[in-house]
C-alpha positions, 0 to 999 in steps of 0.5 A: 536600910540602916548599916547597923541593922545590916551588920547585926543581921550578918552577925546573927546569920554567921552565928547560926551557921557556926551552930549548924556546922558545929553539930557535924558528924556523930562522935564515937569512942573506943577504949583499949590497949595500944597495940601499935602506933606510928605517926599517922595511925594507932592500933587499939586492941579491945578484947579480940578486936583490933581497931586501926585508926588514922590519926589527923596531923592536928590531933591533940593527945594528952597523957602517956600514949605509947604501946601497952598504954590504955587509951580512949579515942574519940573519933568520927566516921567520914567517907572518902569515896561514895559509889552508886550501883550501875542499876541506880545510875541507869534508873536515873538516866532512863526516862520513866515510861508514860502510864497508860491512859485509863479506859472508859 
């Protein structure tokens, strides 16, 4: 097979894999007033609710972000741990009983 064709197929494969990863998790937004801010988190007051959001160290903030300012935060939800129930784990490890044979 021609080397140019192999390189072209590899490039197309990489391009499509980037598109798949770019879709990623769904993004959400919240707009409210900054109630508290540290280097690693921001607390936003929206009505009677307070939203505490961890900040990624690589975050890019634009405008004047300080306590009392109105901000819009775009975020994604991501899991840090997933635990299954004990019943689900037992069901997976217990083999299914054979069904009874049909009677004639």
